[in-house]
C-alpha positions in Angstrom: -235.5 -140.7 13.6 -232.6 -142.8 12.7 -232.2 -146.3 14.5 -229.6 -146.0 17.4 -228.3 -149.2 17.3 -227.3 -149.4 13.4 -225.0 -146.2 14.3 -223.7 -146.9 17.3 -222.6 -150.0 17.0 -220.3 -148.8 14.1 -219.7 -146.1 17.1 -220.9 -143.4 14.6 -221.8 -141.0 16.5 -226.2 -140.4 16.2 -225.7 -136.4 15.9 -223.0 -137.1 12.8 -225.3 -139.9 10.9 -228.4 -137.3 10.5 -226.9 -134.8 9.2 -226.3 -137.4 5.9 -228.9 -140.4 6.7 -232.7 -140.5 6.5 -234.0 -143.3 8.5 -236.2 -145.7 5.8 -239.4 -147.6 6.1 -239.4 -150.1 3.5 -242.0 -152.3 2.4 -241.0 -155.3 0.7 -244.5 -155.8 -1.9 -243.4 -159.8 -2.4 -243.9 -161.0 1.5 -245.6 -158.2 2.4 -242.7 -157.7 4.9 -241.6 -154.1 6.0 -238.2 -153.4 8.1 -236.7 -149.7 8.9 -233.0 -149.0 7.6 -231.1 -146.4 7.4 -230.9 -144.5 4.6 -228.2 -142.8 2.1 -229.5 -141.3 -1.1 -228.2 -141.8 -4.5 -227.6 -139.8 -7.5 -230.7 -142.4 -9.6 -233.3 -140.7 -6.5 -233.1 -144.4 -4.6 -231.3 -145.0 -1.2 -228.6 -147.1 -0.3 -230.1 -149.5 2.6 -228.2 -150.7 5.3 -229.4 -152.4 9.5 -228.9 -155.2 11.1 -229.7 -157.8 8.5 -229.8 -155.9 5.2 -227.3 -154.8 3.0 -228.8 -153.2 -0.3 -230.5 -150.9 -2.2 -233.9 -149.0 -3.4 -233.3 -147.8 -6.9 -231.0 -148.5 -9.5 -227.8 -149.0 -7.9 -225.5 -146.0 -7.6 -223.0 -143.9 -6.1 -223.8 -141.1 -3.9 -222.5 -137.7 -4.0 -221.9 -135.1 -0.8 -220.8 -131.8 -1.4 -218.2 -130.6 1.1 -217.9 -126.9 2.7 -215.8 -125.4 0.1 -217.7 -124.7 -3.4 -216.0 -125.2 -5.9 -214.6 -128.0 -3.8 -210.7 -127.9 -4.9 -210.5 -131.1 -3.9 -212.3 -134.8 -4.0 -212.5 -138.1 -1.6 -214.4 -141.5 -2.5 -215.1 -144.2 -0.5 -216.1 -147.7 -0.7 -219.3 -147.4 1.3 -221.7 -145.6 3.8 -219.7 -146.4 6.8 -216.6 -145.8 6.0 -217.5 -141.7 4.9 -218.9 -141.6 8.2 -216.0 -142.8 10.2 -213.1 -140.3 8.1 -215.8 -137.6 8.0 -216.4 -138.1 12.1 -213.0 -137.3 12.2 -212.9 -133.7 10.3 -213.8 -131.4 13.1 -217.1 -130.1 12.5 -218.6 -133.6 10.9 -217.6 -132.3 7.1 -215.3 -132.5 4.7 -213.9 -129.0 2.8 -214.3 -131.0 -0.2 -216.9 -133.1 -2.0 -217.3 -136.9 -1.7 -218.6 -139.7 -4.0 -219.9 -142.9 -1.9 -219.3 -146.0 -4.4 -222.1 -147.8 -2.3 -220.2 -150.4 -4.4 -216.9 -150.8 -6.2 -218.8 -151.8 -9.5 -220.2 -148.4 -9.3 -216.9 -146.7 -9.7 -217.6 -146.0 -13.4 -220.0 -144.0 -12.3 -217.3 -141.6 -10.3 -215.7 -140.6 -13.6 -217.7 -137.9 -14.8 -218.0 -136.2 -11.6 -214.2 -136.8 -11.2 -213.5 -135.1 -14.6 -213.2 -131.5 -16.1 -214.1 -129.8 -12.7 -212.4 -127.7 -10.4 -210.6 -130.9 -8.7 -207.0 -130.6 -8.1 -206.9 -133.2 -5.2 -208.2 -136.8 -5.3 -208.3 -139.0 -2.5 -209.1 -142.6 -2.3 -210.3 -144.1 1.0 -211.3 -147.2 -0.3 -210.6 -150.5 0.8 -208.0 -153.1 1.9 -208.5 -155.6 0.4 -208.3 -156.6 -4.1 -211.1 -155.4 -5.4 -210.4 -151.4 -3.4 -206.5 -152.1 -4.4 -208.1 -151.9 -8.3 -210.5 -149.4 -8.1 -207.6 -147.3 -6.2 -205.6 -147.8 -8.9 -207.7 -146.9 -11.7 -208.9 -143.5 -10.0 -204.7 -143.2 -9.4 -204.9 -143.9 -13.8 -207.9 -141.3 -14.0 -206.2 -138.3 -11.9 -202.7 -138.6 -14.0 -204.6 -139.0 -17.3 -206.3 -135.4 -15.6 -203.0 -134.0 -15.3 -204.2 -131.5 -12.8 -205.2 -133.6 -10.4 -203.0 -134.5 -7.4 -203.4 -138.3 -6.2 -203.5 -139.3 -3.0 -204.4 -143.1 -1.2 -205.5 -142.5 2.0 -205.0 -146.6 2.9 -201.9 -146.3 5.2 -204.4 -144.1 7.6 -205.8 -147.0 8.0 -204.1 -150.0 7.2 -203.2 -152.9 8.6 -207.7 -152.7 8.7 -209.6 -153.7 6.3 -211.6 -150.7 5.2 -211.7 -147.0 7.8 -214.4 -147.8 9.5 -212.7 -151.1 11.0 -209.7 -148.6 11.9 -212.2 -145.9 13.1 
């Protein structure tokens, strides 16, 4: 059961959120307090968590990988956070990309994404990163990766949601 307020306040439909997220009950062993959050599974077998008062993770900070409709996928979409991904995928007619998606959960996790992109079937790389310094640096790093791979076309989607900071603010 997902907390409706956490999702709908970001203009994300509850049905779409249920497709990708879980409700997680967190028990803080140090304080003894419990709280609910929405959670996205990560590749380190943890969860990236969000609620109105908390933004963090359970387990090691890690990327999240979401398989698209097409297998093997020929395109990969890279997002900075959960809400940006949900905002963009919500614009798709059936709430799913044809290609795969990586959610960095923090630009500091960008190096973790490289092995998922290199030497796979992908032919197109789309970035949906924030319109700020960290987002632009990560976008440039992914553009360089695409150029080194030689077979990846690269498209930064920033112009789609400019002048907003990120996809969710635009959405």
